[in-house]
C-alpha positions as CSV (number, residue, x, y, z in Angstrom):
1,M,13.2,-22.8,33.9
2,K,13.9,-22.9,30.2
3,K,11.7,-26.1,29.9
4,I,8.9,-24.3,31.7
5,K,9.1,-21.3,29.5
6,A,9.2,-23.5,26.4
7,E,6.1,-25.4,27.5
8,A,4.3,-22.1,28.2
9,L,5.1,-20.8,24.7
10,K,3.9,-24.1,23.3
11,T,0.7,-23.9,25.2
12,R,0.2,-20.3,24.0
13,E,0.7,-21.4,20.4
14,Y,-1.7,-24.4,20.8
15,L,-4.3,-21.9,22.2
16,M,-3.9,-19.5,19.2
17,L,-4.1,-22.4,16.7
18,S,-7.2,-23.7,18.5
19,A,-8.8,-20.2,18.4
20,L,-8.0,-19.9,14.7
21,D,-9.7,-23.1,13.9
22,T,-12.7,-22.5,16.2
23,F,-13.3,-19.0,14.9
24,Y,-13.0,-20.3,11.4
25,Q,-15.5,-23.1,11.9
26,K,-18.0,-21.3,14.1
27,G,-17.5,-17.6,13.7
28,V,-16.1,-15.4,16.4
29,S,-19.2,-14.6,18.5
30,R,-20.3,-18.2,18.7
31,S,-16.9,-19.4,19.8
32,S,-16.5,-19.8,23.5
33,L,-13.2,-19.8,25.5
34,N,-14.2,-23.1,27.0
35,E,-14.3,-24.6,23.5
36,I,-11.0,-23.1,22.5
37,A,-9.3,-24.4,25.7
38,H,-10.9,-27.8,25.2
39,N,-9.8,-28.0,21.6
40,A,-6.3,-27.0,22.6
41,G,-6.2,-29.8,25.2
42,V,-5.8,-27.4,28.2
43,T,-8.0,-26.1,31.0
44,R,-9.9,-22.8,30.9
45,G,-7.6,-21.7,33.7
46,A,-4.6,-22.3,31.6
47,L,-6.1,-20.2,28.8
48,Y,-6.6,-17.3,31.3
49,W,-3.0,-17.5,32.3
50,H,-2.1,-16.6,28.8
51,F,-5.0,-14.4,27.7
52,K,-7.3,-12.0,29.6
53,N,-10.4,-12.6,27.4
54,K,-11.5,-13.4,23.9
55,E,-10.4,-10.0,22.6
56,D,-6.9,-10.4,24.0
57,L,-6.7,-13.8,22.3
58,F,-8.0,-12.5,19.0
59,D,-5.5,-9.6,19.0
60,A,-2.6,-12.0,19.9
61,L,-3.6,-14.1,16.9
62,F,-3.7,-11.0,14.7
63,Q,-0.3,-9.9,15.8
64,H,1.1,-13.4,15.4
65,I,-0.1,-13.7,11.8
66,F,0.3,-10.1,10.5
67,S,3.2,-8.6,12.5
68,D,5.8,-9.2,9.8
69,I,3.8,-8.8,6.7
70,N,4.9,-5.2,6.0
71,R,8.2,-5.4,8.0
72,E,10.4,-5.1,4.9
73,L,8.4,-2.1,3.5
74,E,8.5,-0.4,6.9
75,Q,12.2,-0.9,7.2
76,D,12.7,0.5,3.6
77,I,10.7,3.6,4.6
78,Q,12.6,4.1,7.9
79,N,16.0,3.6,6.2
80,G,15.2,5.8,3.2
81,S,15.3,3.1,0.5
82,V,16.0,4.4,-3.0
83,D,12.8,2.8,-4.4
84,I,10.0,2.7,-1.9
85,W,7.5,2.4,-4.8
86,A,8.9,-1.0,-5.8
87,S,8.9,-2.1,-2.2
88,F,5.3,-1.1,-1.9
89,R,4.3,-3.1,-4.9
90,T,6.2,-6.1,-3.6
91,A,4.4,-5.8,-0.2
92,L,1.0,-5.7,-1.9
93,L,1.9,-8.8,-3.9
94,N,3.0,-10.6,-0.7
95,V,-0.5,-10.0,0.8
96,F,-2.1,-12.1,-1.9
97,D,0.7,-14.7,-2.0
98,R,0.2,-15.3,1.7
99,I,-3.5,-15.6,1.3
100,E,-3.1,-18.3,-1.3
101,N,-0.2,-20.2,0.2
102,N,-0.2,-19.7,4.0
103,E,-3.1,-21.6,5.6
104,M,-3.0,-19.6,8.9
105,H,-3.1,-16.3,7.0
106,R,-5.9,-17.5,4.7
107,K,-8.0,-18.7,7.6
108,F,-7.6,-15.5,9.6
109,C,-8.4,-13.4,6.6
110,N,-11.6,-15.5,6.2
111,I,-12.4,-14.8,9.8
112,L,-11.7,-11.0,9.5
113,H,-13.7,-10.6,6.3
114,L,-16.6,-13.2,6.7
115,K,-16.9,-14.4,10.3
116,C,-16.6,-11.4,12.6
117,E,-20.2,-10.7,13.3
118,H,-21.2,-7.1,13.9
119,T,-23.4,-7.8,16.8
120,E,-23.8,-6.3,20.2
121,Q,-22.1,-9.1,22.0
122,N,-19.2,-8.9,19.6
123,Q,-18.5,-5.2,19.9
124,A,-15.1,-5.6,21.6
125,I,-13.9,-7.6,18.6
126,V,-15.5,-5.2,16.2
127,S,-13.7,-2.3,17.9
128,L,-10.4,-4.2,17.5
129,M,-11.1,-4.6,13.8
130,K,-11.7,-0.9,13.5
131,S,-8.3,-0.3,15.1
132,Y,-6.7,-2.6,12.5
133,Q,-8.4,-0.6,9.8
134,D,-7.0,2.6,11.3
135,M,-3.6,1.1,11.5
136,W,-3.8,0.0,7.8
137,R,-4.9,3.5,6.8
138,I,-1.9,5.1,8.5
139,Q,0.5,2.6,7.0
140,L,-0.8,3.3,3.5
141,S,-0.8,7.0,4.0
142,D,2.8,6.9,5.3
143,T,3.9,4.8,2.4
144,L,2.3,7.1,-0.2
145,N,3.8,10.1,1.4
146,A,7.2,8.5,1.3
147,C,6.6,7.8,-2.4
148,L,5.6,11.4,-2.9
149,K,8.9,12.5,-1.4
150,Q,10.8,10.3,-3.9
151,K,8.7,11.8,-6.8
152,S,7.2,8.4,-7.6
153,L,3.7,9.9,-7.5
154,P,2.2,13.3,-8.6
155,E,2.9,16.0,-6.0
156,N,-0.8,16.9,-5.9
157,L,-2.1,13.3,-5.3
158,N,-5.0,13.3,-2.9
159,I,-3.5,11.0,-0.3
160,E,-6.8,10.5,1.6
161,L,-8.7,9.6,-1.5
162,A,-5.9,7.4,-2.8
163,V,-5.8,5.4,0.5
164,I,-9.6,4.8,0.4
165,Y,-9.2,3.7,-3.2
166,L,-6.5,1.2,-2.5
167,K,-8.2,-0.2,0.6
168,S,-11.4,-0.7,-1.5
169,V,-9.5,-2.5,-4.3
170,I,-7.5,-4.7,-2.0
171,S,-10.4,-5.6,0.4
172,G,-12.7,-6.1,-2.5
173,L,-10.4,-8.6,-4.2
174,I,-9.8,-10.4,-1.0
175,D,-13.6,-10.6,-0.3
176,Q,-14.3,-12.0,-3.8
177,W,-11.6,-14.6,-3.5
178,L,-12.6,-15.7,0.0
179,F,-16.2,-15.9,-0.9
180,S,-15.6,-18.0,-4.0
181,P,-11.9,-19.2,-4.1
182,D,-12.5,-21.6,-7.0
183,S,-13.7,-18.8,-9.3
184,I,-10.5,-16.7,-9.1
185,K,-6.9,-17.6,-9.5
186,I,-5.7,-15.0,-7.1
187,N,-2.0,-15.2,-7.9
188,D,-2.8,-14.6,-11.6
189,I,-5.3,-11.9,-11.0
190,A,-3.7,-10.0,-8.1
191,P,-0.6,-8.7,-9.9
192,A,-2.8,-7.2,-12.7
193,I,-5.2,-5.6,-10.3
194,I,-2.3,-4.2,-8.2
195,D,-0.6,-2.8,-11.3
196,I,-3.8,-1.2,-12.6
197,S,-4.4,0.4,-9.2
198,L,-0.8,1.7,-8.9
199,S,-1.0,3.0,-12.4
200,N,-4.1,4.9,-11.5
201,L,-2.3,6.6,-8.6
202,K,0.2,7.9,-11.1
203,E,-2.0,8.8,-14.0
204,N,-5.7,9.2,-13.1
205,P,-6.6,12.9,-12.8
206,L,-9.6,12.0,-10.6
207,L,-7.2,11.1,-7.8
208,L,-5.5,14.5,-7.8
209,R,-6.3,17.4,-5.4
210,K,-8.3,20.1,-7.1
């Protein structure tokens, strides 16, 4: 039984790696489940034993790659860490460190930002991406509210505006680097961009509620 379970987990991992490479090379809408199964060395039936459809496979890949990226920050918030602001900065730095140094993370970010076509036949995947954006918005909002409680930020900070600002900065920098990685040394630039952005949250009057 243990051997069968281990083989099933290995097949599932092969399928996710195959999906990652196929999506990366061809884009999501042009990648078929037949191709993904073939590239993983399994039958289409074996793929359907693990995943209901392309959206299920895409979401499993997302969860596999991103599930632990903010775990430490989330634990700090839940446990009432004494310095959530510092944990938040570290979490943001980790995002860019992973993009540069973790191939799976880098490829999937490339897929999310550049290879998820917003077409009619790809609407299920686009809907998933919107749910990821909502999840990210909630995480940022919860983090900033936790920082407010610790008086790390102005009490009249406009949280909604601050979240949009941070998402724009982070997504914009990721987009620039993915589009032209040789033009930006991301691990040199990211800390400065993050610190400028975090400083703005503390000091820029335009981010305060009127």
